[in-house]
C-alpha positions as CSV (number, residue, x, y, z in Angstrom):
1,X,95.3,71.3,-34.1
2,X,95.5,74.9,-35.3
3,X,98.9,76.6,-35.1
4,X,99.1,79.3,-32.4
5,X,102.4,80.7,-33.6
6,X,102.5,84.2,-35.1
7,X,105.5,84.9,-37.4
8,X,107.8,82.1,-36.4
9,X,110.4,83.2,-39.0
10,X,110.8,86.5,-37.3
11,X,111.1,84.8,-33.9
12,X,113.7,82.5,-35.3
13,X,115.7,85.3,-36.7
14,X,115.5,87.3,-33.5
15,X,116.7,84.2,-31.5
16,X,119.6,83.7,-33.9
17,X,120.7,87.4,-33.5
18,X,120.4,87.0,-29.7
19,X,122.6,83.9,-29.9
20,X,125.2,85.8,-32.0
21,X,125.3,88.4,-29.3
22,X,125.6,85.7,-26.6
23,X,128.5,84.1,-28.6
24,X,130.2,87.5,-28.7
25,X,129.7,87.9,-24.9
26,X,131.0,84.3,-24.4
27,X,134.2,85.2,-26.2
28,X,135.0,87.7,-23.5
29,X,133.6,85.9,-20.4
30,X,135.7,83.0,-19.2
31,X,133.1,81.2,-17.0
32,X,130.8,78.7,-18.7
33,X,128.1,78.6,-16.1
34,X,127.0,82.2,-16.6
35,X,127.2,81.8,-20.3
36,X,125.0,78.7,-20.3
37,X,122.3,80.8,-18.8
38,X,122.7,83.4,-21.5
39,X,122.4,80.7,-24.2
40,X,119.2,79.4,-22.6
41,X,117.3,82.7,-22.8
42,X,117.0,82.8,-26.6
43,X,116.2,79.1,-26.6
44,X,113.4,79.7,-24.1
45,X,112.1,82.5,-26.3
46,X,112.1,80.5,-29.5
47,X,110.5,77.5,-27.8
48,X,107.6,79.7,-26.9
49,X,107.4,81.6,-30.2
50,X,107.9,79.0,-32.9
51,X,107.1,75.4,-33.9
52,X,109.5,72.6,-33.2
53,X,111.2,72.6,-36.6
54,X,112.4,76.2,-36.1
55,X,113.5,75.3,-32.6
56,X,115.7,72.5,-33.8
57,X,117.4,74.9,-36.2
58,X,118.0,77.4,-33.4
59,X,119.4,74.7,-31.1
60,X,121.9,73.8,-33.8
61,X,122.7,77.4,-34.3
62,X,123.3,77.9,-30.5
63,X,125.6,74.9,-30.4
64,X,127.6,76.3,-33.3
65,X,127.8,79.7,-31.8
66,X,129.0,78.3,-28.5
67,X,131.5,75.9,-30.2
68,X,133.0,78.7,-32.3
69,X,133.2,81.0,-29.4
70,X,134.9,78.5,-27.2
71,X,137.3,77.5,-30.0
72,X,138.3,81.1,-30.7
73,X,138.4,82.2,-27.0
74,X,140.7,79.9,-25.2
75,X,140.9,76.5,-26.8
76,X,142.7,76.6,-30.1
77,X,145.0,73.8,-29.1
78,X,142.0,71.5,-28.4
79,X,141.6,68.4,-30.4
80,X,139.0,68.9,-33.2
81,X,137.2,65.7,-32.2
82,X,136.8,67.0,-28.6
83,X,135.6,70.3,-30.0
84,X,133.0,68.6,-32.2
85,X,131.9,66.4,-29.3
86,X,131.4,69.4,-27.1
87,X,129.2,71.0,-29.8
88,X,127.2,67.9,-30.2
89,X,126.6,67.5,-26.5
90,X,125.5,71.2,-26.3
91,X,123.1,70.6,-29.2
92,X,121.7,67.6,-27.4
93,X,121.3,69.7,-24.2
94,X,119.6,72.5,-26.0
95,X,117.4,70.2,-28.0
96,X,116.3,68.3,-24.8
97,X,115.4,71.6,-23.0
98,X,113.4,72.9,-25.9
99,X,111.6,69.6,-26.4
100,X,110.6,69.5,-22.8
101,X,109.4,73.1,-23.0
102,X,107.3,72.2,-26.1
103,X,105.9,69.1,-24.4
104,X,104.8,71.1,-21.3
105,X,103.4,73.8,-23.4
106,X,101.3,71.3,-25.3
107,X,100.1,69.7,-22.1
108,X,99.1,73.1,-20.7
109,X,97.2,73.9,-23.9
110,X,95.5,70.6,-23.8
111,X,94.5,71.2,-20.2
112,X,93.1,74.6,-21.0
113,X,91.1,73.2,-24.0
114,X,89.7,70.5,-21.7
115,X,88.7,73.1,-19.1
116,X,87.0,75.2,-21.7
117,X,85.1,72.2,-23.0
118,X,84.0,71.3,-19.5
119,X,82.8,74.9,-18.9
120,X,80.8,74.8,-22.1
121,X,79.3,71.4,-21.4
122,X,78.2,72.6,-17.9
123,X,76.5,75.6,-19.4
124,X,74.8,73.5,-22.1
125,X,73.7,70.9,-19.6
126,X,72.1,73.4,-17.3
127,X,71.1,76.7,-18.9
128,X,69.5,77.8,-15.7
129,X,72.9,78.2,-14.1
130,X,74.1,81.7,-14.0
131,X,72.4,85.0,-13.6
132,X,69.2,85.6,-15.6
133,X,67.2,88.8,-15.7
134,X,63.6,88.5,-14.8
135,X,61.0,91.3,-15.1
136,X,59.5,91.9,-11.7
137,X,56.2,93.1,-13.3
138,X,55.4,90.4,-15.9
139,X,57.8,87.6,-15.0
140,X,59.4,87.5,-18.4
141,X,63.0,86.2,-18.7
142,X,65.7,87.8,-20.8
143,X,67.0,84.9,-23.0
144,X,70.4,84.3,-24.4
145,X,69.3,86.1,-27.6
146,X,68.5,89.2,-25.6
147,X,64.7,88.9,-26.1
148,X,62.1,89.0,-23.3
149,X,60.2,85.7,-23.2
150,X,57.5,84.5,-20.8
151,X,59.1,82.2,-18.2
152,X,57.2,79.1,-19.3
153,X,58.3,79.5,-22.9
154,X,61.9,80.2,-21.9
155,X,62.0,77.1,-19.7
156,X,60.4,75.0,-22.4
157,X,62.8,76.3,-25.1
158,X,66.1,76.8,-23.4
159,X,65.9,74.3,-20.5
160,X,63.8,71.7,-22.4
161,X,61.2,71.5,-19.7
162,X,57.7,70.3,-20.7
163,X,54.6,71.6,-18.9
164,X,51.6,69.7,-17.6
165,X,48.7,71.6,-16.1
166,X,48.2,70.7,-12.4
167,X,47.9,72.4,-9.1
168,X,49.9,72.1,-5.9
169,X,48.3,70.8,-2.8
170,X,47.8,74.2,-1.2
171,X,46.1,75.7,-4.3
172,X,43.9,72.7,-4.6
173,X,42.8,73.0,-0.9
174,X,42.2,76.7,-1.2
175,X,40.0,76.3,-4.3
176,X,38.0,73.5,-2.8
177,X,37.9,75.0,0.6
178,X,39.1,71.9,2.4
179,X,41.7,71.8,5.1
180,X,43.3,68.5,5.9
């Protein structure tokens, strides 16, 4: 599948700068719930703007920023193993959220591609569907190549209809003069 990401390195760099700013804000805000939401914004941005390998790096960066901020802010007496455990759990949280976002984005893209394929197949299966311009004077049809073609030729070429000469019942009766 073709990559749809434009300039993932710039998006990664922007997310890292946002996380540094959030880490600075985290240093001054004592409540963790509000800060968690601030950390999720750059992660949401990067998960929409870059491939997964960049997102893993930014998740790791977010966990480090959060860990350093919490260590410097109010917990210098904390045991180092607890501090490392908190950073690891935050990385797992961030990675899980970014992975889910990538998964749902891939599902949405797959659904859109399937819908486009369905629309194309419907148009290919029935070229008569849709609006066609027909000349009211000579009954020519404007084809998909923007040329005016007699309706019999257009039906034979674009709709794959074959013609056999015959007359309907009414025309046969009017020519022979019989009424049944």
